CHARMM internal coordinates of N, CA and C (Angstrom, degrees):
IC EDIT
DIST 1 N 1 CA 1.4599
DIST 1 CA 1 C 1.5267
ANGL 1 N 1 CA 1 C 109.70
DIST 1 C 2 N 1.3258
ANGL 1 CA 1 C 2 N 117.16
DIHE 1 N 1 CA 1 C 2 N 137.37
DIST 2 N 2 CA 1.4679
ANGL 1 C 2 N 2 CA 119.06
DIHE 1 CA 1 C 2 N 2 CA 175.98
DIST 2 CA 2 C 1.5248
ANGL 2 N 2 CA 2 C 110.56
DIHE 1 C 2 N 2 CA 2 C -74.33
DIST 2 C 3 N 1.3223
ANGL 2 CA 2 C 3 N 113.82
DIHE 2 N 2 CA 2 C 3 N 160.77
DIST 3 N 3 CA 1.4663
ANGL 2 C 3 N 3 CA 118.90
DIHE 2 CA 2 C 3 N 3 CA 177.35
DIST 3 CA 3 C 1.5200
ANGL 3 N 3 CA 3 C 109.92
DIHE 2 C 3 N 3 CA 3 C -70.66
DIST 3 C 4 N 1.3248
ANGL 3 CA 3 C 4 N 116.47
DIHE 3 N 3 CA 3 C 4 N 153.04
DIST 4 N 4 CA 1.4658
ANGL 3 C 4 N 4 CA 121.86
DIHE 3 CA 3 C 4 N 4 CA 177.80
DIST 4 CA 4 C 1.5174
ANGL 4 N 4 CA 4 C 108.11
DIHE 3 C 4 N 4 CA 4 C -87.07
DIST 4 C 5 N 1.3304
ANGL 4 CA 4 C 5 N 116.98
DIHE 4 N 4 CA 4 C 5 N 135.39
DIST 5 N 5 CA 1.4607
ANGL 4 C 5 N 5 CA 119.64
DIHE 4 CA 4 C 5 N 5 CA 178.55
DIST 5 CA 5 C 1.5280
ANGL 5 N 5 CA 5 C 110.21
DIHE 4 C 5 N 5 CA 5 C -79.82
DIST 5 C 6 N 1.3382
ANGL 5 CA 5 C 6 N 114.63
DIHE 5 N 5 CA 5 C 6 N 141.22
DIST 6 N 6 CA 1.4599
ANGL 5 C 6 N 6 CA 121.38
DIHE 5 CA 5 C 6 N 6 CA 174.69
DIST 6 CA 6 C 1.5211
ANGL 6 N 6 CA 6 C 108.41
DIHE 5 C 6 N 6 CA 6 C -82.90
DIST 6 C 7 N 1.3244
ANGL 6 CA 6 C 7 N 116.74
DIHE 6 N 6 CA 6 C 7 N 140.15
DIST 7 N 7 CA 1.4764
ANGL 6 C 7 N 7 CA 119.88
DIHE 6 CA 6 C 7 N 7 CA 173.20
DIST 7 CA 7 C 1.5169
ANGL 7 N 7 CA 7 C 107.82
DIHE 6 C 7 N 7 CA 7 C -75.17
DIST 7 C 8 N 1.3208
ANGL 7 CA 7 C 8 N 116.48
DIHE 7 N 7 CA 7 C 8 N 112.07
DIST 8 N 8 CA 1.4538
ANGL 7 C 8 N 8 CA 121.32
DIHE 7 CA 7 C 8 N 8 CA -172.38
DIST 8 CA 8 C 1.5256
ANGL 8 N 8 CA 8 C 112.40
DIHE 7 C 8 N 8 CA 8 C -63.48
DIST 8 C 9 N 1.3191
ANGL 8 CA 8 C 9 N 117.76
DIHE 8 N 8 CA 8 C 9 N -34.43
DIST 9 N 9 CA 1.4725
ANGL 8 C 9 N 9 CA 120.80
DIHE 8 CA 8 C 9 N 9 CA 178.72
DIST 9 CA 9 C 1.5233
ANGL 9 N 9 CA 9 C 110.26
DIHE 8 C 9 N 9 CA 9 C -63.19
DIST 9 C 10 N 1.3298
ANGL 9 CA 9 C 10 N 116.53
DIHE 9 N 9 CA 9 C 10 N -40.30
DIST 10 N 10 CA 1.4648
ANGL 9 C 10 N 10 CA 120.94
DIHE 9 CA 9 C 10 N 10 CA 179.50
DIST 10 CA 10 C 1.5260
ANGL 10 N 10 CA 10 C 110.52
DIHE 9 C 10 N 10 CA 10 C -70.56
DIST 10 C 11 N 1.3201
ANGL 10 CA 10 C 11 N 117.19
DIHE 10 N 10 CA 10 C 11 N -36.71
DIST 11 N 11 CA 1.4688
ANGL 10 C 11 N 11 CA 120.97
DIHE 10 CA 10 C 11 N 11 CA -178.95
DIST 11 CA 11 C 1.5254
ANGL 11 N 11 CA 11 C 111.36
DIHE 10 C 11 N 11 CA 11 C -62.32
DIST 11 C 12 N 1.3321
ANGL 11 CA 11 C 12 N 116.56
DIHE 11 N 11 CA 11 C 12 N -30.52
DIST 12 N 12 CA 1.4655
ANGL 11 C 12 N 12 CA 120.61
DIHE 11 CA 11 C 12 N 12 CA 178.97
DIST 12 CA 12 C 1.5228
ANGL 12 N 12 CA 12 C 112.43
DIHE 11 C 12 N 12 CA 12 C -79.11
DIST 12 C 13 N 1.3293
ANGL 12 CA 12 C 13 N 117.45
DIHE 12 N 12 CA 12 C 13 N -19.77
DIST 13 N 13 CA 1.4656
ANGL 12 C 13 N 13 CA 121.31
DIHE 12 CA 12 C 13 N 13 CA -174.13
DIST 13 CA 13 C 1.5141
ANGL 13 N 13 CA 13 C 114.83
DIHE 12 C 13 N 13 CA 13 C -99.91
DIST 13 C 14 N 1.3183
ANGL 13 CA 13 C 14 N 118.13
DIHE 13 N 13 CA 13 C 14 N -20.24
DIST 14 N 14 CA 1.4617
ANGL 13 C 14 N 14 CA 121.02
DIHE 13 CA 13 C 14 N 14 CA -175.07
DIST 14 CA 14 C 1.5190
ANGL 14 N 14 CA 14 C 111.77
DIHE 13 C 14 N 14 CA 14 C -122.37
DIST 14 C 15 N 1.3306
ANGL 14 CA 14 C 15 N 115.27
DIHE 14 N 14 CA 14 C 15 N 144.31
DIST 15 N 15 CA 1.4662
ANGL 14 C 15 N 15 CA 122.13
DIHE 14 CA 14 C 15 N 15 CA 173.84
DIST 15 CA 15 C 1.5192
ANGL 15 N 15 CA 15 C 106.75
DIHE 14 C 15 N 15 CA 15 C -131.74
DIST 15 C 16 N 1.3215
ANGL 15 CA 15 C 16 N 116.17
DIHE 15 N 15 CA 15 C 16 N 155.03
DIST 16 N 16 CA 1.4591
ANGL 15 C 16 N 16 CA 120.26
DIHE 15 CA 15 C 16 N 16 CA -179.59
DIST 16 CA 16 C 1.5262
ANGL 16 N 16 CA 16 C 109.15
DIHE 15 C 16 N 16 CA 16 C -102.47
DIST 16 C 17 N 1.3359
ANGL 16 CA 16 C 17 N 116.97
DIHE 16 N 16 CA 16 C 17 N 140.66
DIST 17 N 17 CA 1.4616
ANGL 16 C 17 N 17 CA 121.58
DIHE 16 CA 16 C 17 N 17 CA 178.87
DIST 17 CA 17 C 1.5265
ANGL 17 N 17 CA 17 C 109.31
DIHE 16 C 17 N 17 CA 17 C -86.85
DIST 17 C 18 N 1.3213
ANGL 17 CA 17 C 18 N 116.08
DIHE 17 N 17 CA 17 C 18 N 171.61
DIST 18 N 18 CA 1.4699
ANGL 17 C 18 N 18 CA 121.07
DIHE 17 CA 17 C 18 N 18 CA -179.79
DIST 18 CA 18 C 1.5286
ANGL 18 N 18 CA 18 C 111.50
DIHE 17 C 18 N 18 CA 18 C -62.99
DIST 18 C 19 N 1.3315
ANGL 18 CA 18 C 19 N 116.99
DIHE 18 N 18 CA 18 C 19 N -30.42
DIST 19 N 19 CA 1.4680
ANGL 18 C 19 N 19 CA 120.45
DIHE 18 CA 18 C 19 N 19 CA -179.40
DIST 19 CA 19 C 1.5229
ANGL 19 N 19 CA 19 C 112.65
DIHE 18 C 19 N 19 CA 19 C -87.67
DIST 19 C 20 N 1.3451
ANGL 19 CA 19 C 20 N 117.64
DIHE 19 N 19 CA 19 C 20 N 1.22
DIST 20 N 20 CA 1.4560
ANGL 19 C 20 N 20 CA 120.89
DIHE 19 CA 19 C 20 N 20 CA 175.67
DIST 20 CA 20 C 1.5130
ANGL 20 N 20 CA 20 C 115.26
DIHE 19 C 20 N 20 CA 20 C 95.88
DIST 20 C 21 N 1.3349
ANGL 20 CA 20 C 21 N 117.26
DIHE 20 N 20 CA 20 C 21 N 1.48
DIST 21 N 21 CA 1.4660
ANGL 20 C 21 N 21 CA 119.95
DIHE 20 CA 20 C 21 N 21 CA 177.64
DIST 21 CA 21 C 1.5279
ANGL 21 N 21 CA 21 C 108.74
DIHE 20 C 21 N 21 CA 21 C -81.95
DIST 21 C 22 N 1.3265
ANGL 21 CA 21 C 22 N 116.60
DIHE 21 N 21 CA 21 C 22 N 163.63
DIST 22 N 22 CA 1.4669
ANGL 21 C 22 N 22 CA 121.20
DIHE 21 CA 21 C 22 N 22 CA -176.81
DIST 22 CA 22 C 1.5265
ANGL 22 N 22 CA 22 C 109.08
DIHE 21 C 22 N 22 CA 22 C -108.74
DIST 22 C 23 N 1.3399
ANGL 22 CA 22 C 23 N 115.65
DIHE 22 N 22 CA 22 C 23 N 125.45
DIST 23 N 23 CA 1.4583
ANGL 22 C 23 N 23 CA 121.85
DIHE 22 CA 22 C 23 N 23 CA 178.59
DIST 23 CA 23 C 1.5190
ANGL 23 N 23 CA 23 C 110.29
DIHE 22 C 23 N 23 CA 23 C -92.69
DIST 23 C 24 N 1.3337
ANGL 23 CA 23 C 24 N 115.38
DIHE 23 N 23 CA 23 C 24 N 148.94
DIST 24 N 24 CA 1.4614
ANGL 23 C 24 N 24 CA 121.17
DIHE 23 CA 23 C 24 N 24 CA 176.61
DIST 24 CA 24 C 1.5149
ANGL 24 N 24 CA 24 C 109.23
DIHE 23 C 24 N 24 CA 24 C -144.90
DIST 24 C 25 N 1.3368
ANGL 24 CA 24 C 25 N 115.76
DIHE 24 N 24 CA 24 C 25 N 161.01
DIST 25 N 25 CA 1.4562
ANGL 24 C 25 N 25 CA 121.82
DIHE 24 CA 24 C 25 N 25 CA 175.80
DIST 25 CA 25 C 1.5237
ANGL 25 N 25 CA 25 C 107.97
DIHE 24 C 25 N 25 CA 25 C -88.36
DIST 25 C 26 N 1.3055
ANGL 25 CA 25 C 26 N 117.58
DIHE 25 N 25 CA 25 C 26 N 150.41
DIST 26 N 26 CA 1.4618
ANGL 25 C 26 N 26 CA 120.83
DIHE 25 CA 25 C 26 N 26 CA 179.19
DIST 26 CA 26 C 1.5323
ANGL 26 N 26 CA 26 C 110.72
DIHE 25 C 26 N 26 CA 26 C -78.60
DIST 26 C 27 N 1.3083
ANGL 26 CA 26 C 27 N 115.54
DIHE 26 N 26 CA 26 C 27 N 151.69
DIST 27 N 27 CA 1.4606
ANGL 26 C 27 N 27 CA 122.05
DIHE 26 CA 26 C 27 N 27 CA 179.77
DIST 27 CA 27 C 1.5362
ANGL 27 N 27 CA 27 C 110.27
DIHE 26 C 27 N 27 CA 27 C -85.89
DIST 27 C 28 N 1.3322
ANGL 27 CA 27 C 28 N 116.39
DIHE 27 N 27 CA 27 C 28 N 170.45
DIST 28 N 28 CA 1.4718
ANGL 27 C 28 N 28 CA 125.31
DIHE 27 CA 27 C 28 N 28 CA 174.84
DIST 28 CA 28 C 1.5277
ANGL 28 N 28 CA 28 C 113.80
DIHE 27 C 28 N 28 CA 28 C 71.17
DIST 28 C 29 N 1.3379
ANGL 28 CA 28 C 29 N 118.29
DIHE 28 N 28 CA 28 C 29 N 25.45
DIST 29 N 29 CA 1.4650
ANGL 28 C 29 N 29 CA 120.38
DIHE 28 CA 28 C 29 N 29 CA -177.62
DIST 29 CA 29 C 1.5256
ANGL 29 N 29 CA 29 C 113.04
DIHE 28 C 29 N 29 CA 29 C -112.47
DIST 29 C 30 N 1.3290
ANGL 29 CA 29 C 30 N 118.13
DIHE 29 N 29 CA 29 C 30 N 5.50
DIST 30 N 30 CA 1.4623
ANGL 29 C 30 N 30 CA 119.19
DIHE 29 CA 29 C 30 N 30 CA -170.76
DIST 30 CA 30 C 1.5307
ANGL 30 N 30 CA 30 C 114.88
DIHE 29 C 30 N 30 CA 30 C -95.45
DIST 30 C 31 N 1.3128
ANGL 30 CA 30 C 31 N 119.39
DIHE 30 N 30 CA 30 C 31 N -33.68
DIST 31 N 31 CA 1.4685
ANGL 30 C 31 N 31 CA 120.19
DIHE 30 CA 30 C 31 N 31 CA -179.19
DIST 31 CA 31 C 1.5249
ANGL 31 N 31 CA 31 C 109.89
DIHE 30 C 31 N 31 CA 31 C -153.40
DIST 31 C 32 N 1.3477
ANGL 31 CA 31 C 32 N 115.75
DIHE 31 N 31 CA 31 C 32 N 174.36
DIST 32 N 32 CA 1.4699
ANGL 31 C 32 N 32 CA 123.57
DIHE 31 CA 31 C 32 N 32 CA -173.54
DIST 32 CA 32 C 1.5342
ANGL 32 N 32 CA 32 C 109.19
DIHE 31 C 32 N 32 CA 32 C 54.74
DIST 32 C 33 N 1.3294
ANGL 32 CA 32 C 33 N 115.58
DIHE 32 N 32 CA 32 C 33 N 53.66
DIST 33 N 33 CA 1.4579
ANGL 32 C 33 N 33 CA 121.02
DIHE 32 CA 32 C 33 N 33 CA -175.61
DIST 33 CA 33 C 1.5291
ANGL 33 N 33 CA 33 C 112.46
DIHE 32 C 33 N 33 CA 33 C -90.83
DIST 33 C 34 N 1.3447
ANGL 33 CA 33 C 34 N 117.97
DIHE 33 N 33 CA 33 C 34 N -10.28
DIST 34 N 34 CA 1.4617
ANGL 33 C 34 N 34 CA 120.15
DIHE 33 CA 33 C 34 N 34 CA -175.33
DIST 34 CA 34 C 1.5243
ANGL 34 N 34 CA 34 C 112.53
DIHE 33 C 34 N 34 CA 34 C -67.84
DIST 34 C 35 N 1.3174
ANGL 34 CA 34 C 35 N 116.50
DIHE 34 N 34 CA 34 C 35 N -33.03
DIST 35 N 35 CA 1.4711
ANGL 34 C 35 N 35 CA 118.87
DIHE 34 CA 34 C 35 N 35 CA -178.10
DIST 35 CA 35 C 1.5328
ANGL 35 N 35 CA 35 C 113.17
DIHE 34 C 35 N 35 CA 35 C -86.18
DIST 35 C 36 N 1.3292
ANGL 35 CA 35 C 36 N 117.05
DIHE 35 N 35 CA 35 C 36 N -6.65
DIST 36 N 36 CA 1.4645
ANGL 35 C 36 N 36 CA 120.53
DIHE 35 CA 35 C 36 N 36 CA 179.50
DIST 36 CA 36 C 1.5184
ANGL 36 N 36 CA 36 C 109.97
DIHE 35 C 36 N 36 CA 36 C -91.50
DIST 36 C 37 N 1.3146
ANGL 36 CA 36 C 37 N 116.18
DIHE 36 N 36 CA 36 C 37 N 140.62
DIST 37 N 37 CA 1.4604
ANGL 36 C 37 N 37 CA 120.90
DIHE 36 CA 36 C 37 N 37 CA -177.52
DIST 37 CA 37 C 1.5278
ANGL 37 N 37 CA 37 C 110.32
DIHE 36 C 37 N 37 CA 37 C -71.08
DIST 37 C 38 N 1.3420
ANGL 37 CA 37 C 38 N 117.22
DIHE 37 N 37 CA 37 C 38 N 154.11
DIST 38 N 38 CA 1.4674
ANGL 37 C 38 N 38 CA 120.16
DIHE 37 CA 37 C 38 N 38 CA 177.69
DIST 38 CA 38 C 1.5310
ANGL 38 N 38 CA 38 C 112.73
DIHE 37 C 38 N 38 CA 38 C -56.82
DIST 38 C 39 N 1.3163
ANGL 38 CA 38 C 39 N 116.66
DIHE 38 N 38 CA 38 C 39 N -37.00
DIST 39 N 39 CA 1.4740
ANGL 38 C 39 N 39 CA 120.57
DIHE 38 CA 38 C 39 N 39 CA 178.98
DIST 39 CA 39 C 1.5298
ANGL 39 N 39 CA 39 C 110.64
DIHE 38 C 39 N 39 CA 39 C -63.72
DIST 39 C 40 N 1.3227
ANGL 39 CA 39 C 40 N 115.54
DIHE 39 N 39 CA 39 C 40 N -42.47
DIST 40 N 40 CA 1.4640
ANGL 39 C 40 N 40 CA 120.22
DIHE 39 CA 39 C 40 N 40 CA 179.89
DIST 40 CA 40 C 1.5243
ANGL 40 N 40 CA 40 C 111.42
DIHE 39 C 40 N 40 CA 40 C -66.33
DIST 40 C 41 N 1.3452
ANGL 40 CA 40 C 41 N 116.36
DIHE 40 N 40 CA 40 C 41 N -42.34
DIST 41 N 41 CA 1.4706
ANGL 40 C 41 N 41 CA 120.37
DIHE 40 CA 40 C 41 N 41 CA 179.58
DIST 41 CA 41 C 1.5203
ANGL 41 N 41 CA 41 C 111.54
DIHE 40 C 41 N 41 CA 41 C -65.94
DIST 41 C 42 N 1.3189
ANGL 41 CA 41 C 42 N 116.90
DIHE 41 N 41 CA 41 C 42 N -37.49
DIST 42 N 42 CA 1.4673
ANGL 41 C 42 N 42 CA 121.04
DIHE 41 CA 41 C 42 N 42 CA 177.91
DIST 42 CA 42 C 1.5237
ANGL 42 N 42 CA 42 C 110.59
DIHE 41 C 42 N 42 CA 42 C -63.59
DIST 42 C 43 N 1.3385
ANGL 42 CA 42 C 43 N 116.08
DIHE 42 N 42 CA 42 C 43 N -40.63
DIST 43 N 43 CA 1.4628
ANGL 42 C 43 N 43 CA 121.02
DIHE 42 CA 42 C 43 N 43 CA 179.04
DIST 43 CA 43 C 1.5302
ANGL 43 N 43 CA 43 C 111.70
DIHE 42 C 43 N 43 CA 43 C -67.75
DIST 43 C 44 N 1.3329
ANGL 43 CA 43 C 44 N 117.14
DIHE 43 N 43 CA 43 C 44 N -31.76
DIST 44 N 44 CA 1.4632
ANGL 43 C 44 N 44 CA 120.71
DIHE 43 CA 43 C 44 N 44 CA -179.54
DIST 44 CA 44 C 1.5247
ANGL 44 N 44 CA 44 C 112.19
DIHE 43 C 44 N 44 CA 44 C -70.76
DIST 44 C 45 N 1.3373
ANGL 44 CA 44 C 45 N 117.92
DIHE 44 N 44 CA 44 C 45 N -20.38
DIST 45 N 45 CA 1.4696
ANGL 44 C 45 N 45 CA 121.21
DIHE 44 CA 44 C 45 N 45 CA 179.03
DIST 45 CA 45 C 1.5216
ANGL 45 N 45 CA 45 C 112.16
DIHE 44 C 45 N 45 CA 45 C -69.24
DIST 45 C 46 N 1.3163
ANGL 45 CA 45 C 46 N 116.40
DIHE 45 N 45 CA 45 C 46 N -28.39
DIST 46 N 46 CA 1.4604
ANGL 45 C 46 N 46 CA 120.47
DIHE 45 CA 45 C 46 N 46 CA -175.30
DIST 46 CA 46 C 1.5266
ANGL 46 N 46 CA 46 C 110.65
DIHE 45 C 46 N 46 CA 46 C -76.21
DIST 46 C 47 N 1.3131
ANGL 46 CA 46 C 47 N 116.09
DIHE 46 N 46 CA 46 C 47 N 143.93
DIST 47 N 47 CA 1.4647
ANGL 46 C 47 N 47 CA 120.45
DIHE 46 CA 46 C 47 N 47 CA 173.79
DIST 47 CA 47 C 1.5254
ANGL 47 N 47 CA 47 C 108.50
DIHE 46 C 47 N 47 CA 47 C -78.97
DIST 47 C 48 N 1.3070
ANGL 47 CA 47 C 48 N 115.31
DIHE 47 N 47 CA 47 C 48 N 157.05
DIST 48 N 48 CA 1.4603
ANGL 47 C 48 N 48 CA 120.48
DIHE 47 CA 47 C 48 N 48 CA 178.12
DIST 48 CA 48 C 1.5231
ANGL 48 N 48 CA 48 C 108.47
DIHE 47 C 48 N 48 CA 48 C -135.51
DIST 48 C 49 N 1.3142
ANGL 48 CA 48 C 49 N 117.40
DIHE 48 N 48 CA 48 C 49 N 179.46
DIST 49 N 49 CA 1.4609
ANGL 48 C 49 N 49 CA 121.68
DIHE 48 CA 48 C 49 N 49 CA -178.05
DIST 49 CA 49 C 1.5220
ANGL 49 N 49 CA 49 C 110.88
DIHE 48 C 49 N 49 CA 49 C -99.79
DIST 49 C 50 N 1.3184
ANGL 49 CA 49 C 50 N 115.08
DIHE 49 N 49 CA 49 C 50 N 148.81
DIST 50 N 50 CA 1.4616
ANGL 49 C 50 N 50 CA 121.18
DIHE 49 CA 49 C 50 N 50 CA 173.53
DIST 50 CA 50 C 1.5247
ANGL 50 N 50 CA 50 C 107.40
DIHE 49 C 50 N 50 CA 50 C -71.35
DIST 50 C 51 N 1.3075
ANGL 50 CA 50 C 51 N 116.98
DIHE 50 N 50 CA 50 C 51 N 138.46
DIST 51 N 51 CA 1.4580
ANGL 50 C 51 N 51 CA 121.84
DIHE 50 CA 50 C 51 N 51 CA -179.38
DIST 51 CA 51 C 1.5275
ANGL 51 N 51 CA 51 C 110.41
DIHE 50 C 51 N 51 CA 51 C -63.72
DIST 51 C 52 N 1.3349
ANGL 51 CA 51 C 52 N 115.97
DIHE 51 N 51 CA 51 C 52 N 148.68
DIST 52 N 52 CA 1.4688
ANGL 51 C 52 N 52 CA 121.14
DIHE 51 CA 51 C 52 N 52 CA -178.20
DIST 52 CA 52 C 1.5351
ANGL 52 N 52 CA 52 C 111.54
DIHE 51 C 52 N 52 CA 52 C -57.94
DIST 52 C 53 N 1.3247
ANGL 52 CA 52 C 53 N 117.05
DIHE 52 N 52 CA 52 C 53 N -33.54
DIST 53 N 53 CA 1.4664
ANGL 52 C 53 N 53 CA 120.51
DIHE 52 CA 52 C 53 N 53 CA -178.57
DIST 53 CA 53 C 1.5283
ANGL 53 N 53 CA 53 C 112.42
DIHE 52 C 53 N 53 CA 53 C -68.55
DIST 53 C 54 N 1.3351
ANGL 53 CA 53 C 54 N 117.96
DIHE 53 N 53 CA 53 C 54 N -18.54
DIST 54 N 54 CA 1.4627
ANGL 53 C 54 N 54 CA 121.99
DIHE 53 CA 53 C 54 N 54 CA 179.82
DIST 54 CA 54 C 1.5257
ANGL 54 N 54 CA 54 C 112.96
DIHE 53 C 54 N 54 CA 54 C -100.76
DIST 54 C 55 N 1.3360
ANGL 54 CA 54 C 55 N 118.63
DIHE 54 N 54 CA 54 C 55 N -2.63
DIST 55 N 55 CA 1.4658
ANGL 54 C 55 N 55 CA 121.43
DIHE 54 CA 54 C 55 N 55 CA -177.52
DIST 55 CA 55 C 1.5279
ANGL 55 N 55 CA 55 C 111.91
DIHE 54 C 55 N 55 CA 55 C -59.38
DIST 55 C 56 N 1.3064
ANGL 55 CA 55 C 56 N 118.03
DIHE 55 N 55 CA 55 C 56 N -41.20
DIST 56 N 56 CA 1.4650
ANGL 55 C 56 N 56 CA 121.19
DIHE 55 CA 55 C 56 N 56 CA -178.93
DIST 56 CA 56 C 1.5259
ANGL 56 N 56 CA 56 C 110.50
DIHE 55 C 56 N 56 CA 56 C -64.12
DIST 56 C 57 N 1.3279
ANGL 56 CA 56 C 57 N 117.05
DIHE 56 N 56 CA 56 C 57 N -42.71
DIST 57 N 57 CA 1.4620
ANGL 56 C 57 N 57 CA 121.87
DIHE 56 CA 56 C 57 N 57 CA -179.19
DIST 57 CA 57 C 1.5308
ANGL 57 N 57 CA 57 C 111.35
DIHE 56 C 57 N 57 CA 57 C -64.29
DIST 57 C 58 N 1.3441
ANGL 57 CA 57 C 58 N 116.13
DIHE 57 N 57 CA 57 C 58 N -45.14
DIST 58 N 58 CA 1.4651
ANGL 57 C 58 N 58 CA 120.36
DIHE 57 CA 57 C 58 N 58 CA 178.95
DIST 58 CA 58 C 1.5215
ANGL 58 N 58 CA 58 C 109.91
DIHE 57 C 58 N 58 CA 58 C -67.99
DIST 58 C 59 N 1.3187
ANGL 58 CA 58 C 59 N 116.90
DIHE 58 N 58 CA 58 C 59 N -37.25
DIST 59 N 59 CA 1.4572
ANGL 58 C 59 N 59 CA 121.29
DIHE 58 CA 58 C 59 N 59 CA 178.87
DIST 59 CA 59 C 1.5137
ANGL 59 N 59 CA 59 C 113.36
DIHE 58 C 59 N 59 CA 59 C -61.96
DIST 59 C 60 N 1.3170
ANGL 59 CA 59 C 60 N 117.11
DIHE 59 N 59 CA 59 C 60 N -33.94
DIST 60 N 60 CA 1.4700
ANGL 59 C 60 N 60 CA 120.79
DIHE 59 CA 59 C 60 N 60 CA 177.57
DIST 60 CA 60 C 1.5290
ANGL 60 N 60 CA 60 C 110.81
DIHE 59 C 60 N 60 CA 60 C -70.56
DIST 60 C 61 N 1.3209
ANGL 60 CA 60 C 61 N 116.49
DIHE 60 N 60 CA 60 C 61 N -33.24
DIST 61 N 61 CA 1.4667
ANGL 60 C 61 N 61 CA 119.30
DIHE 60 CA 60 C 61 N 61 CA 178.48
DIST 61 CA 61 C 1.5264
ANGL 61 N 61 CA 61 C 111.32
DIHE 60 C 61 N 61 CA 61 C -74.37
DIST 61 C 62 N 1.3426
ANGL 61 CA 61 C 62 N 116.38
DIHE 61 N 61 CA 61 C 62 N -27.17
DIST 62 N 62 CA 1.4709
ANGL 61 C 62 N 62 CA 122.32
DIHE 61 CA 61 C 62 N 62 CA -176.94
DIST 62 CA 62 C 1.5274
ANGL 62 N 62 CA 62 C 109.72
DIHE 61 C 62 N 62 CA 62 C -123.41
DIST 62 C 63 N 1.3194
ANGL 62 CA 62 C 63 N 118.23
DIHE 62 N 62 CA 62 C 63 N 75.02
DIST 63 N 63 CA 1.4644
ANGL 62 C 63 N 63 CA 119.62
DIHE 62 CA 62 C 63 N 63 CA -172.97
DIST 63 CA 63 C 1.5270
ANGL 63 N 63 CA 63 C 114.50
DIHE 62 C 63 N 63 CA 63 C -65.80
DIST 63 C 64 N 1.3328
ANGL 63 CA 63 C 64 N 118.21
DIHE 63 N 63 CA 63 C 64 N -23.89
DIST 64 N 64 CA 1.4790
ANGL 63 C 64 N 64 CA 120.07
DIHE 63 CA 63 C 64 N 64 CA -176.13
DIST 64 CA 64 C 1.5176
ANGL 64 N 64 CA 64 C 112.87
DIHE 63 C 64 N 64 CA 64 C -109.95
DIST 64 C 65 N 1.3255
ANGL 64 CA 64 C 65 N 117.47
DIHE 64 N 64 CA 64 C 65 N 17.54
DIST 65 N 65 CA 1.4735
ANGL 64 C 65 N 65 CA 120.65
DIHE 64 CA 64 C 65 N 65 CA 179.98
DIST 65 CA 65 C 1.5055
ANGL 65 N 65 CA 65 C 110.02
DIHE 64 C 65 N 65 CA 65 C -83.20
END
COOR INIT
IC SEED 1 N 1 CA 1 C
IC BUILD
């Protein structure tokens, strides 16, 4: 069997934690920041975890992660 290719776009967006969970960056933080409150923008800087329901989908894109 040939090796499965990793989706390179997904590989740049997701990292795995020590406990095996998948980290991701939050959306809506790149532009049109003037109308967003400082509290909201500060919260968008933090990384968060991929939901358990999406783990299978992300796992298929990243077979060797």
